[in-house]
SERO-4910 file (N, C-alpha, C, O; in steps of 0.05 Angstrom, whole numbers):
BEGIN
 pado doro    nc1    nc2    nc3   cac1   cac2   cac3    cc1    cc2    cc3    oc1    oc2    oc3
  Met    A   -396   -683    773   -378   -666    764   -388   -655    741   -393   -671    723
  Asn    A   -391   -635    737   -405   -618    704   -396   -629    683   -374   -619    678
  Lys    A   -403   -649    667   -398   -660    645   -382   -647    618   -369   -661    602
  Lys    A   -384   -619    617   -372   -605    601   -332   -601    612   -310   -599    600
  Ile    A   -341   -600    633   -308   -604    650   -297   -632    641   -275   -631    629
  Leu    A   -309   -656    646   -299   -672    646   -294   -681    619   -273   -692    613
  Gly    A   -313   -677    602   -307   -675    571   -277   -658    566   -259   -671    555
  Val    A   -273   -639    572   -252   -617    564   -232   -634    577   -209   -632    569
  Met    A   -238   -654    599   -201   -660    605   -193   -677    602   -169   -680    601
  Leu    A   -219   -708    595   -207   -718    577   -200   -717    546   -188   -737    538
  Ser    A   -204   -700    532   -202   -691    505   -180   -679    515   -164   -685    498
  Ala    A   -169   -665    531   -130   -656    532   -129   -681    542   -113   -690    525
  Ala    A   -133   -699    555   -115   -717    558   -104   -742    536    -84   -757    537
  Leu    A   -126   -739    518   -127   -746    492   -107   -738    475    -90   -753    465
  Ala    A   -110   -704    472    -92   -697    458    -62   -695    472    -42   -692    457
  Ala    A    -60   -697    489    -29   -693    500    -19   -714    494      4   -716    487
  Ser    A    -43   -742    495    -25   -770    494    -14   -775    460      4   -788    449
  Met    A    -40   -750    450    -20   -763    405      0   -746    409     21   -754    400
  Cys    A      0   -718    425     24   -695    412     49   -703    422     60   -689    439
  Val    A     58   -718    415     86   -735    422    104   -725    401    104   -739    381
  Pro    A    119   -703    401    142   -693    389    164   -714    375    177   -727    391
  Ala    A    168   -718    350    197   -730    341    221   -722    352    224   -697    353
  Phe    A    241   -736    361    268   -725    371    282   -730    346    279   -746    327
  Ala    A    300   -710    351    320   -700    325    346   -720    330    357   -729    310
  Asp    A    354   -725    352    376   -749    346    369   -773    355    360   -773    378
  Asp    A    371   -799    344    359   -818    343    374   -829    362    363   -846    376
  Ala    A    404   -823    367    424   -837    388    423   -828    405    436   -841    422
  Ala    A    409   -799    417    410   -791    435    377   -792    453    366   -771    459
  Lys    A    365   -818    460    334   -822    467    338   -829    495    320   -819    509
  Lys    A    355   -844    508    350   -859    531    336   -836    551    335   -811    549
  Val    A    324   -855    569    304   -843    592    315   -848    605    330   -866    597
  Gly    A    320   -842    631    318   -844    660    298   -843    679    299   -823    694
  Val    A    280   -860    681    259   -858    699    265   -860    728    276   -882    727
  Ser    A    265   -853    756    267   -861    778    243   -855    804    250   -838    820
  Met    A    221   -866    806    200   -876    809    210   -883    856    231   -889    867
  Pro    A    189   -879    864    201   -873    894    196   -907    908    208   -917    927
  Thr    A    176   -917    891    168   -945    916    143   -953    895    127   -938    883
  Lys    A    145   -979    896    123   -995    887    105   -993    909     82   -997    901
  Asp    A    106   -986    939     89   -997    962     60   -977    951     37   -985    957
  Leu    A     63   -956    938     26   -944    938     31   -949    906     51   -949    890
  Gln    A     -1   -956    905     -9   -963    873     -5   -942    860      9   -948    840
  Arg    A    -11   -910    860    -16   -896    845     14   -890    830     19   -880    808
  Trp    A     36   -903    853     72   -901    840     73   -921    812     82   -913    791
  Asn    A     63   -945    818     55   -954    800     42   -949    781     48   -965    762
  Gln    A     29   -937    777     13   -928    755     28   -910    737     26   -913    713
  Asp    A     45   -886    748     63   -877    745     82   -888    728     86   -886    704
  Gly    A     92   -898    743    113   -918    730    110   -924    699    123   -919    678
  Ala    A     79   -940    706     75   -967    684     73   -942    656     85   -944    634
  Asn    A     53   -919    666     41   -899    647     61   -882    634     57   -874    611
  Met    A     86   -876    649    107   -868    639    127   -893    611    135   -890    588
  Glu    A    126   -909    625    141   -929    614    131   -927    581    142   -917    562
  Glu    A    104   -944    585     95   -944    557     87   -919    543     81   -919    519
  Gln    A     87   -899    555     80   -873    531    117   -862    522    123   -850    502
  Leu    A    131   -869    538    153   -859    529    167   -884    511    181   -877    491
  Lys    A    164   -911    516    166   -918    493    156   -920    457    170   -922    437
  Ala    A    120   -917    460    112   -910    450    118   -883    431    107   -881    409
  Ala    A    133   -865    439    154   -847    426    181   -850    410    196   -837    395
  Gly    A    176   -877    421    206   -883    408    232   -885    438    255   -894    434
  Phe    A    225   -878    459    264   -875    474    257   -897    489    235   -907    493
  Glu    A    275   -902    495    297   -925    507    289   -923    532    288   -899    538
  Val    A    282   -940    553    269   -918    583    285   -948    604    282   -973    604
  Glu    A    300   -926    620    305   -948    648    288   -934    669    289   -911    678
  Leu    A    266   -963    678    246   -951    699    260   -962    724    269   -984    722
  Gln    A    264   -949    752    274   -964    769    253   -953    797    246   -930    798
  Tyr    A    245   -969    815    232   -964    833    243   -968    863    236   -988    876
  Ala    A    256   -953    870    271   -945    897    260   -951    920    271   -941    940
  Ser    A    239   -968    926    233   -979    947    229   -966    979    227   -975   1002
  Asn    A    230   -944    968    220   -925    996    252   -923   1008    258   -919   1032
  Glu    A    268   -926    992    300   -927   1005    317   -902    997    321   -903    973
  Val    A    331   -878   1009    338   -862   1000    360   -873    979    359   -872    955
  Asp    A    375   -880    991    406   -888    985    397   -909    962    407   -908    939
  Gln    A    382   -924    968    367   -953    935    369   -929    911    383   -937    893
  Gln    A    356   -896    907    342   -881    896    372   -871    881    378   -872    857
  Gln    A    391   -862    905    414   -847    908    433   -871    870    441   -870    847
  Lys    A    429   -886    892    448   -907    870    437   -914    845    453   -919    828
  Gln    A    414   -915    839    397   -921    812    394   -896    790    389   -894    766
  Ile    A    400   -881    809    401   -854    787    434   -841    779    440   -826    761
  Glu    A    450   -853    798    478   -855    788    485   -873    760    497   -868    739
  Thr    A    468   -901    772    469   -919    748    452   -909    724    462   -912    702
  Met    A    431   -898    726    423   -875    693    452   -865    692    472   -872    678
  Ile    A    447   -848    709    479   -829    682    500   -841    675    508   -835    653
  Asn    A    514   -859    688    536   -878    678    519   -890    656    529   -890    633
  Asn    A    493   -901    658    487   -922    633    480   -902    607    470   -909    586
  Gly    A    486   -874    614    489   -859    583    449   -842    578    437   -836    558
  Ala    A    441   -841    605    411   -832    604    420   -802    598    437   -791    611
  Ser    A    402   -785    569    404   -776    557    379   -739    575    381   -715    571
  Val    A    360   -757    595    342   -738    607    340   -753    628    335   -777    623
  Leu    A    341   -746    653    324   -756    677    297   -743    681    290   -721    673
  Ile    A    284   -762    698    252   -766    704    256   -766    731    276   -780    736
  Ile    A    247   -757    749    254   -765    786    226   -755    794    216   -734    785
  Ala    A    217   -768    807    199   -774    834    219   -786    852    228   -809    852
  Ala    A    225   -758    872    242   -768    892    234   -777    925    219   -762    937
  Ile    A    242   -798    935    236   -801    961    232   -773    977    213   -758    982
  Glu    A    256   -771    981    261   -745    999    275   -717    979    297   -717    969
  Gly    A    261   -701    978    265   -672    952    284   -672    960    299   -680    942
  Ser    A    303   -665    993    336   -650    983    355   -673    990    377   -667   1001
  Ser    A    349   -700    986    369   -722    991    390   -733    963    408   -749    964
  Leu    A    378   -715    936    385   -718    916    408   -698    903    407   -693    879
  Gly    A    426   -687    916    435   -663    916    459   -673    894    461   -666    870
  Thr    A    479   -695    913    493   -700    898    490   -719    871    509   -716    857
  Gln    A    471   -738    861    461   -741    835    450   -718    824    448   -724    800
  Leu    A    443   -702    825    433   -682    804    451   -670    800    456   -664    776
  Gln    A    472   -660    822    503   -650    806    509   -660    782    511   -650    760
  Met    A    514   -695    796    529   -701    774    508   -698    745    520   -688    726
  Ala    A    482   -704    741    470   -705    723    477   -671    705    479   -666    681
  Lys    A    481   -652    726    484   -623    707    503   -632    703    504   -636    678
  Asp    A    534   -643    718    559   -636    698    563   -655    679    584   -651    667
  Asn    A    553   -670    674    540   -692    650    525   -670    625    531   -675    601
  Asp    A    516   -657    628    493   -640    618    469   -655    609    465   -658    584
  Ile    A    450   -668    632    427   -685    621    412   -673    647    418   -674    671
  Pro    A    385   -657    631    365   -645    638    351   -668    656    348   -692    649
  Val    A    342   -657    680    332   -661    702    299   -656    697    292   -633    693
  Ile    A    277   -678    698    248   -672    702    242   -671    731    243   -693    742
  Ala    A    239   -655    742    219   -662    777    190   -678    772    169   -666    766
  Tyr    A    192   -701    775    161   -715    770    146   -714    796    153   -725    816
  Asp    A    120   -696    791    110   -697    816    109   -687    840     89   -678    852
  Arg    A    136   -690    850    150   -683    879    169   -656    868    175   -659    845
  Leu    A    176   -639    876    190   -614    860    221   -626    885    220   -629    910
  Leu    A    243   -632    869    272   -632    877    278   -608    892    271   -586    883
  Met    A    292   -610    916    294   -582    931    322   -581    930    333   -600    919
  Asp    A    339   -556    942    369   -546    943    384   -547    924    408   -543    930
  Ser    A    377   -551    897    388   -552    873    389   -543    847    376   -554    829
  Asp    A    405   -522    842    399   -517    815    401   -530    783    400   -519    760
  Ala    A    403   -557    791    399   -580    769    374   -582    757    368   -590    735
  Val    A    359   -574    777    336   -577    764    324   -574    741    315   -551    743
  Ser    A    316   -583    714    308   -563    693    284   -545    693    279   -521    689
  Tyr    A    266   -574    700    232   -572    702    221   -591    722    229   -610    735
  Tyr    A    193   -574    720    168   -592    740    154   -597    732    140   -578    725
  Ala    A    146   -619    726    113   -631    718     97   -652    749     98   -674    761
  Thr    A     84   -630    748     65   -643    770     34   -640    764     27   -636    740
  Phe    A     17   -643    783    -12   -619    783    -13   -604    805      3   -600    823
  Asp    A    -37   -596    798    -29   -563    812    -32   -567    840    -55   -563    847
  Asn    A    -11   -576    868    -13   -585    887    -29   -569    911    -38   -582    929
  Tyr    A    -33   -543    912    -48   -526    923    -77   -527    917    -95   -529    934
  Met    A    -80   -526    894   -106   -529    881   -124   -559    884   -148   -560    878
  Val    A   -104   -589    896   -111   -612    897   -130   -604    936   -151   -613    944
  Gly    A   -111   -583    951   -114   -581    980   -143   -558    979   -159   -556    998
  Thr    A   -143   -541    951   -175   -528    962   -194   -546    952   -210   -556    968
  Val    A   -195   -552    926   -216   -576    930   -221   -597    949   -244   -600    959
  Gln    A   -204   -608    955   -204   -627    986   -231   -597   1005   -255   -600   1011
  Gly    A   -214   -574   1008   -227   -563   1031   -262   -547   1019   -280   -538   1034
  Asn    A   -260   -550    987   -286   -532    983   -304   -563    988   -327   -562    997
  Tyr    A   -290   -590    978   -319   -608    981   -329   -604   1015   -352   -598   1022
  Ile    A   -316   -606   1024   -322   -603   1051   -337   -580   1066   -349   -585   1086
  Val    A   -334   -546   1049   -349   -535   1057   -379   -540   1045   -400   -533   1056
  Asp    A   -375   -553   1022   -404   -552   1002   -413   -580   1027   -432   -575   1042
  Ala    A   -404   -603   1030   -420   -618   1044   -428   -626   1072   -442   -645   1080
  Leu    A   -411   -601   1087   -428   -593   1106   -439   -567   1110   -438   -552   1129
  Asp    A   -448   -565   1094   -466   -535   1085   -452   -515   1101   -466   -501   1116
  Leu    A   -425   -509   1102   -419   -490   1118   -417   -453   1120   -404   -437   1134
  Glu    A   -440   -451   1092   -445   -418   1094   -464   -417   1109   -468   -397   1123
  Asn    A   -484   -445   1109   -509   -436   1127   -517   -452   1156   -531   -443   1174
  Ala    A   -506   -476   1154   -505   -494   1186   -496   -474   1203   -483   -454   1197
  Glu    A   -501   -476   1217   -493   -464   1245   -463   -479   1264   -448   -470   1281
  Gly    A   -467   -511   1250   -447   -520   1269   -453   -523   1302   -475   -519   1311
  Pro    A   -432   -528   1317   -407   -528   1299   -394   -561   1295   -405   -579   1309
  Phe    A   -377   -566   1282   -365   -595   1268   -341   -597   1281   -323   -582   1288
  Asn    A   -346   -615   1280   -320   -628   1295   -293   -639   1272   -301   -656   1256
  Leu    A   -269   -632   1270   -257   -631   1249   -232   -649   1259   -226   -651   1283
  Glu    A   -220   -660   1240   -191   -677   1250   -175   -677   1221   -184   -684   1199
  Val    A   -154   -668   1225   -132   -668   1203   -110   -689   1203    -94   -695   1221
  Thr    A   -113   -699   1175    -80   -726   1168    -79   -715   1145    -95   -716   1126
  Ala    A    -43   -695   1147    -28   -695   1130    -17   -706   1119    -15   -729   1126
  Gly    A      2   -692   1089     27   -720   1087     49   -722   1101     50   -714   1125
  Asp    A     66   -731   1089     93   -733   1084    118   -712   1093    136   -716   1076
  Pro    A    127   -691   1115    139   -681   1116    167   -680   1098    178   -658   1098
  Gly    A    176   -695   1087    195   -700   1075    183   -700   1041    200   -697   1024
  Asp    A    160   -702   1035    152   -697   1005    143   -653   1010    126   -642   1024
  Asn    A    155   -646    999    150   -622    989    122   -615    982    108   -597    990
  Asn    A    116   -637    965     80   -627    957     60   -626    976     39   -614    973
  Ala    A     70   -643   1003     46   -646   1021     40   -621   1036     17   -617   1044
  Arg    A     62   -603   1040     53   -580   1051     25   -560   1032      6   -548   1043
  Tyr    A     30   -562   1002     11   -549    986    -11   -557    990    -29   -542    996
  Phe    A    -15   -586    988    -42   -600   1000    -53   -589   1024    -76   -580   1027
  Tyr    A    -31   -590   1043    -44   -585   1069    -62   -553   1065    -87   -549   1068
  Gln    A    -41   -535   1057    -46   -511   1060    -74   -500   1048    -93   -490   1060
  Gly    A    -69   -506   1015    -95   -512   1003   -110   -507   1016   -117   -483   1019
  Ala    A   -125   -533   1032   -146   -539   1044   -148   -522   1070   -171   -516   1079
  Ile    A   -132   -515   1079   -130   -498   1107   -143   -467   1108   -157   -451   1121
  Asp    A   -128   -472   1081   -137   -440   1075   -168   -436   1063   -175   -413   1058
  Val    A   -180   -452   1060   -207   -459   1054   -219   -454   1075   -237   -436   1077
  Leu    A   -210   -472   1098   -229   -481   1118   -222   -460   1139   -237   -456   1158
  Gln    A   -196   -444   1136   -189   -426   1164   -210   -411   1176   -212   -411   1201
  Pro    A   -227   -396   1160   -241   -382   1164   -267   -392   1186   -274   -382   1208
  Tyr    A   -276   -414   1172   -294   -425   1185   -284   -441   1226   -297   -445   1247
  Ile    A   -256   -446   1217   -250   -451   1241   -243   -425   1271   -241   -427   1295
  Asp    A   -241   -400   1248   -242   -380   1262   -265   -369   1272   -269   -355   1292
  Ala    A   -282   -378   1253   -313   -369   1260   -328   -389   1290   -345   -380   1306
  Gly    A   -316   -414   1291   -324   -432   1304   -340   -450   1294   -356   -459   1310
  Lys    A   -341   -458   1266   -358   -471   1259   -350   -499   1254   -363   -520   1254
  Leu    A   -329   -495   1251   -296   -521   1250   -295   -519   1276   -300   -496   1284
  Val    A   -287   -542   1302   -275   -542   1320   -257   -570   1318   -262   -592   1308
  Ile    A   -238   -560   1330   -216   -587   1332   -212   -606   1358   -191   -600   1370
  Pro    A   -224   -622   1367   -227   -630   1391   -196   -637   1398   -187   -626   1418
  Ser    A   -180   -653   1383   -157   -662   1393   -139   -637   1393   -116   -640   1401
  Gly    A   -145   -615   1386   -129   -593   1382    -99   -593   1364    -84   -574   1359
  Gln    A   -100   -617   1358    -80   -614   1327    -86   -604   1307   -107   -612   1297
  Leu    A    -68   -583   1291    -87   -569   1262    -45   -561   1248    -36   -559   1225
  Glu    A    -36   -560   1267    -10   -546   1251      7   -569   1237     11   -591   1247
  Phe    A     18   -560   1208     22   -590   1192     38   -607   1205     38   -631   1200
  Thr    A     55   -592   1226     89   -609   1242     63   -619   1258     64   -644   1254
  Asp    A     42   -616   1273     31   -645   1286     12   -658   1270     -7   -649   1284
  Val    A      2   -668   1256    -17   -675   1230      6   -690   1207     -4   -706   1191
  Ala    A     30   -685   1206     40   -699   1189     41   -726   1181     28   -738   1198
  Thr    A     50   -741   1167     48   -769   1161     75   -785   1148     75   -797   1126
  Pro    A     94   -783   1165    119   -794   1151    113   -815   1133     93   -828   1137
  Thr    A    127   -820   1113    119   -833   1087     98   -842   1069     98   -858   1050
  Trp    A     74   -822   1083     52   -831   1084     40   -858   1084     22   -868   1070
  Gly    A     52   -865   1101     44   -893   1114     10   -901   1126      0   -889   1145
  Thr    A     -1   -916   1115    -22   -918   1126    -28   -933   1152    -51   -936   1161
  Asp    A     -5   -942   1163    -15   -956   1184     -4   -928   1202    -16   -926   1223
  Val    A     14   -910   1196     20   -879   1217      4   -878   1206      1   -903   1203
  Ala    A    -19   -867   1191    -42   -863   1199    -57   -872   1208    -75   -857   1216
  Gln    A    -59   -897   1214    -82   -907   1231    -80   -897   1265    -95   -887   1282
  Lys    A    -47   -907   1264    -41   -907   1294    -45   -881   1297    -67   -881   1309
  Arg    A    -40   -859   1293    -51   -829   1302    -76   -831   1304    -88   -824   1324
  Ala    A    -92   -844   1277   -127   -827   1296   -135   -853   1306   -160   -854   1310
  Glu    A   -120   -881   1312   -128   -894   1335   -135   -872   1361   -156   -867   1373
  Asp    A   -108   -862   1364    -93   -854   1383   -115   -827   1392   -119   -822   1416
  Ile    A   -126   -812   1373   -143   -784   1372   -162   -793   1379   -171   -778   1396
  Leu    A   -183   -823   1375   -210   -831   1377   -207   -840   1401   -225   -837   1417
  Ser    A   -184   -851   1407   -190   -868   1438   -183   -843   1461   -188   -844   1485
  Ser    A   -168   -815   1443   -164   -794   1471   -186   -771   1464   -179   -749   1473
  Phe    A   -206   -770   1453   -224   -750   1446   -251   -754   1443   -270   -740   1449
  Tyr    A   -250   -779   1433   -282   -790   1417   -286   -820   1435   -301   -836   1424
  Ala    A   -276   -829   1460   -284   -854   1462   -314   -839   1478   -327   -860   1483
  Asp    A   -328   -821   1486   -344   -812   1508   -363   -813   1490   -385   -805   1499
  Gly    A   -364   -821   1459   -393   -820   1443   -399   -791   1424   -418   -783   1411
  Thr    A   -369   -780   1431   -371   -752   1420   -369   -752   1389   -347   -761   1382
  Asn    A   -385   -744   1365   -385   -752   1346   -361   -736   1330   -358   -714   1341
  Ile    A   -345   -739   1310   -331   -738   1283   -347   -727   1258   -358   -741   1242
  Asp    A   -347   -698   1259   -356   -702   1232   -344   -692   1206   -355   -685   1185
  Val    A   -317   -694   1212   -305   -694   1185   -270   -698   1195   -261   -690   1216
  Trp    A   -254   -714   1167   -230   -720   1170   -218   -711   1153   -217   -729   1136
  Leu    A   -206   -691   1146   -188   -688   1116   -171   -695   1115   -156   -683   1131
  Cys    A   -158   -718   1100   -138   -735   1093   -129   -721   1069   -143   -706   1054
  Ser    A   -103   -727   1066    -91   -705   1048    -82   -725   1023    -70   -716   1004
  Asn    A    -88   -751   1024    -85   -767    998    -95   -794   1009   -101   -793   1033
  Asp    A    -96   -820    998   -112   -840   1000    -98   -857   1024   -105   -863   1046
  Ser    A    -81   -861   1011    -61   -876   1034    -61   -872   1065    -57   -889   1083
  Thr    A    -67   -844   1065    -73   -842   1092   -101   -841   1099   -109   -843   1123
  Ala    A   -116   -837   1080   -149   -832   1087   -150   -862   1100   -156   -864   1124
  Leu    A   -144   -884   1086   -151   -914   1088   -149   -922   1119   -163   -936   1133
  Gly    A   -120   -900   1124   -105   -914   1159   -129   -910   1170   -141   -926   1183
  Val    A   -139   -875   1160   -159   -867   1191   -187   -885   1182   -208   -880   1195
  Glu    A   -187   -905   1161   -220   -909   1152   -211   -936   1168   -230   -951   1170
  Asn    A   -188   -944   1179   -182   -974   1191   -187   -964   1218   -200   -979   1231
  Ala    A   -182   -949   1226   -183   -927   1254   -210   -932   1259   -218   -946   1278
  Leu    A   -222   -925   1245   -251   -916   1242   -262   -938   1250   -277   -935   1270
  Ala    A   -261   -957   1244   -281   -989   1236   -267  -1000   1265   -280  -1012   1283
  Ala    A   -250   -995   1266   -251  -1012   1297   -252  -1005   1315   -254  -1018   1336
  Asn    A   -248   -969   1313   -247   -955   1346   -276   -932   1345   -275   -912   1360
  Tyr    A   -295   -935   1331   -306   -908   1333   -339   -927   1325   -344   -945   1309
  Asn    A   -361   -910   1348   -386   -925   1340   -409   -892   1334   -433   -894   1335
  Gly    A   -394   -862   1326   -415   -850   1321   -430   -845   1296   -438   -866   1286
  Asn    A   -436   -825   1284   -439   -808   1258   -415   -823   1245   -398   -829   1262
  Tyr    A   -412   -831   1220   -390   -832   1198   -384   -808   1192   -402   -797   1178
  Pro    A   -365   -795   1197   -348   -765   1177   -355   -770   1153   -365   -790   1145
  Val    A   -347   -744   1136   -341   -739   1113   -307   -744   1127   -294   -739   1148
  Ile    A   -301   -759   1098   -268   -768   1090   -264   -753   1061   -276   -754   1040
  Thr    A   -243   -738   1070   -232   -739   1043   -215   -757   1034   -213   -778   1047
  Gly    A   -193   -750   1003   -170   -771    998   -160   -754    976   -167   -731    973
  Gln    A   -139   -769    957   -126   -757    934   -110   -784    917    -91   -793    929
  Asp    A   -115   -792    899   -105   -809    872   -128   -829    872   -123   -845    854
  Cys    A   -146   -835    881   -168   -850    877   -162   -879    873   -171   -892    854
  Asp    A   -141   -891    895   -132   -912    882   -153   -929    897   -166   -922    916
  Ile    A   -153   -953    883   -176   -978    880   -195   -980    905   -218   -974    908
  Glu    A   -172   -995    924   -189   -995    960   -198   -970    966   -220   -970    979
  Asn    A   -188   -946    961   -210   -922    966   -226   -909    950   -237   -889    959
  Thr    A   -229   -917    924   -250   -918    907   -280   -945    917   -305   -943    915
  Lys    A   -263   -967    927   -288   -987    929   -298   -969    957   -321   -962    958
  Asn    A   -281   -964    977   -295   -944   1001   -313   -927    995   -334   -923   1006
  Met    A   -302   -913    971   -317   -897    966   -350   -898    960   -368   -882    968
  Ile    A   -351   -924    942   -380   -931    934   -390   -944    958   -414   -945    959
  Ala    A   -378   -953    976   -388   -970   1002   -398   -946   1022   -410   -955   1041
  Gly    A   -394   -918   1022   -405   -898   1037   -376   -895   1061   -379   -881   1081
  Lys    A   -357   -906   1058   -338   -905   1081   -308   -876   1076   -289   -869   1089
  Gln    A   -317   -871   1053   -300   -846   1043   -315   -823   1021   -327   -828   1000
  Ser    A   -311   -805   1030   -330   -792   1010   -318   -775    985   -333   -765    968
  Met    A   -289   -773    983   -288   -763    956   -254   -778    959   -243   -789    978
  Ser    A   -245   -773    932   -220   -772    923   -201   -751    898   -196   -758    876
  Val    A   -198   -739    904   -179   -719    885   -165   -729    860   -142   -720    858
  Phe    A   -172   -742    845   -167   -752    820   -148   -733    798   -150   -712    785
  Lys    A   -130   -751    801    -96   -737    781    -90   -757    758    -72   -774    758
  Asp    A   -101   -753    745   -104   -777    722    -82   -775    709    -82   -759    690
  Thr    A    -50   -794    717    -31   -790    719    -25   -800    677     -4   -792    667
  Arg    A    -44   -816    663    -38   -814    634    -33   -786    627    -15   -780    611
  Thr    A    -52   -766    643    -49   -744    620    -23   -737    638     -5   -735    621
  Leu    A    -14   -732    663     15   -728    676     39   -738    654     56   -724    643
  Ala    A     35   -760    651     60   -777    637     66   -772    602     85   -777    588
  Ala    A     35   -757    594     38   -756    560     57   -720    566     74   -712    550
  Gln    A     50   -708    586     57   -688    587     88   -680    589    101   -660    582
  Val    A     95   -700    601    126   -706    612    138   -723    584    162   -724    581
  Val    A    125   -733    570    135   -746    542    134   -729    525    150   -733    507
  Lys    A    118   -708    525    126   -688    498    144   -669    520    155   -652    505
  Met    A    149   -664    542    171   -643    550    204   -660    539    225   -648    535
  Val    A    200   -681    538    219   -702    543    231   -692    514    252   -680    511
  Gly    A    213   -700    495    211   -689    458    224   -668    461    248   -668    456
  Gln    A    212   -646    470    219   -620    465    249   -613    479    260   -592    472
  Ile    A    260   -627    495    282   -619    504    303   -631    491    325   -624    498
  Leu    A    301   -654    469    313   -664    456    318   -654    431    337   -656    416
  Asn    A    287   -638    427    301   -631    408    309   -604    405    302   -593    384
  Gly    A    321   -593    421    326   -561    429    301   -538    430    304   -514    426
  Glu    A    278   -552    434    255   -536    426    248   -523    448    263   -525    467
  Glu    A    220   -502    453    218   -490    475    194   -508    485    175   -517    472
  Val    A    202   -512    518    193   -539    527    161   -515    545    162   -493    556
  Asp    A    140   -534    539    116   -519    549    112   -525    586    104   -545    600
  Val    A    122   -499    593    107   -490    616     85   -470    630     83   -446    622
  Asn    A     72   -479    645     61   -459    650     49   -444    682     29   -435    693
  Asp    A     83   -450    689     77   -441    719    115   -438    718    130   -457    716
  Thr    A    125   -405    722    144   -398    722    146   -385    747    164   -368    748
  Glu    A    133   -387    767    126   -363    790    135   -379    823    153   -373    838
  Thr    A    109   -406    824    103   -414    841    125   -430    859    128   -425    883
  Tyr    A    138   -446    848    158   -474    861    186   -466    860    204   -466    844
  Asn    A    180   -457    889    222   -443    888    234   -466    906    225   -469    928
  Asn    A    255   -484    898    271   -501    921    290   -496    928    308   -513    930
  Asn    A    292   -471    935    311   -461    953    334   -448    941    349   -432    951
  Val    A    334   -457    918    356   -449    903    347   -437    876    358   -417    867
  Ile    A    330   -449    864    304   -429    837    289   -440    844    285   -460    858
  Thr    A    271   -414    826    246   -422    815    248   -442    796    265   -437    779
  Val    A    239   -459    795    231   -488    776    210   -482    755    186   -486    762
  Pro    A    215   -474    730    187   -477    712    180   -498    715    197   -516    719
  Ser    A    145   -505    714    139   -519    718    111   -517    700    102   -496    690
  Tyr    A     99   -545    699     77   -555    677     57   -572    707     61   -592    722
  Leu    A     33   -547    703     16   -563    721     -8   -566    711    -18   -548    698
  Cys    A    -27   -598    717    -43   -607    704    -57   -599    730    -48   -595    752
  Glu    A    -88   -599    720   -112   -595    735   -125   -621    741   -131   -639    726
  Pro    A   -129   -617    771   -140   -649    781   -171   -628    784   -177   -604    783
  Val    A   -186   -663    790   -214   -657    788   -221   -673    816   -203   -684    827
  Phe    A   -243   -674    827   -255   -701    856   -277   -715    838   -294   -707    822
  Ala    A   -270   -739    846   -293   -770    842   -304   -768    876   -293   -760    897
  Asp    A   -326   -778    870   -350   -786    893   -360   -810    880   -356   -821    859
  Val    A   -378   -813    906   -409   -831    891   -417   -827    862   -418   -841    842
  Asn    A   -423   -799    868   -437   -797    842   -425   -796    815   -439   -804    795
  Asn    A   -406   -788    812   -388   -782    782   -372   -801    779   -364   -802    756
  Tyr    A   -359   -825    798   -334   -836    794   -340   -861    770   -320   -874    762
  Glu    A   -359   -865    763   -368   -881    734   -356   -869    720   -333   -877    715
  Glu    A   -367   -843    706   -358   -843    688   -338   -824    680   -331   -818    657
  Leu    A   -326   -812    715   -295   -802    711   -273   -827    716   -249   -821    715
  Leu    A   -279   -848    719   -257   -866    721   -256   -895    704   -235   -908    701
  Val    A   -279   -902    696   -297   -927    689   -298   -919    654   -287   -931    635
  Glu    A   -313   -898    653   -319   -880    627   -294   -879    608   -290   -885    584
  Ser    A   -280   -870    624   -252   -864    611   -231   -882    612   -211   -881    598
  Gly    A   -237   -898    630   -222   -925    621   -189   -928    637   -169   -938    628
  Tyr    A   -195   -913    665   -172   -906    676   -177   -940    691   -160   -957    688
  Tyr    A   -199   -944    705   -200   -971    712   -229   -988    698   -246   -981    682
  Thr    A   -226  -1008    709   -243  -1026    688   -270  -1025    715   -263  -1015    737
  Ala    A   -300  -1036    712   -318  -1035    727   -306  -1066    745   -312  -1066    769
  Asp    A   -293  -1086    737   -290  -1099    735   -265  -1101    769   -265  -1113    790
  Gln    A   -248  -1080    755   -234  -1083    782   -237  -1060    816   -226  -1057    838
  Leu    A   -263  -1048    797   -288  -1035    821   -306  -1050    842   -317  -1045    864
  Ala    A   -304  -1070    823   -336  -1089    831   -329  -1099    870   -346  -1112    883
***
């Protein structure tokens, strides 16, 4: 990574974390934070970052994890409303599942910030804070283009694709961003897909489950690569799906090791990256996103104009939700130390 870009990103994160507006009404400061699960490392980090920064800003925080159970998340949000939350921050398990709860929030004049996953099919969503999800995919796609030198190499190269949860609106943005970069090379025959599986519905991974991704990868390997055919690149939308693919390759594949993409820089995947078992992971510094959301909460409660930088992209089938998009970057074996360790995101011991 260009050090100038890294410096700008880290400076922005620090500035955002320091830019916490005071809120006007000391009585109106309870914030409900609903996270989908503790099963994925990134949501634990998101929740911890959110709670820490909200408390540092003087807010009372009710943080709940829903164990990937939609009905549990529904009940938890209802409890937050009944407990007098002034703002709700919600990372949905399934974006269209919270209509009743969102209407309850609207009826109680409680603003709702959709956190990293767009809340669908409701006009009760005030703001959306996330990373540029389409850009996540383009970062992955461009990494593949560079890693295989697709502009100059003759190919063909064998490609397989593992996308995300169809219930997560972000998954299609990740997928489409990458496919839009790679499609010209597919059309030109430089990238070929032995399994024939390219449509989102064919490559999606319910719940982003590592076990689900592993089973599908095992099926693909046994059906299309058991004869010694090499796989050159496996596009994975995030780290939990990449881990499933890596597990399948370890048990069922003896060819040349492919380029593998990911997202979130989970600890196990970063270790695999260092060991040469994963090529890259898109880094979304959740400290930056949490700091931005804390700032937005303060602006909401002060009646100030709320920072957004996109008012056109994210339509939830009812309204286009004003959004703030943070910029993702990629980590690989060449830059993970300065990006992840020197920035304080991980310690060196965590990655040992």
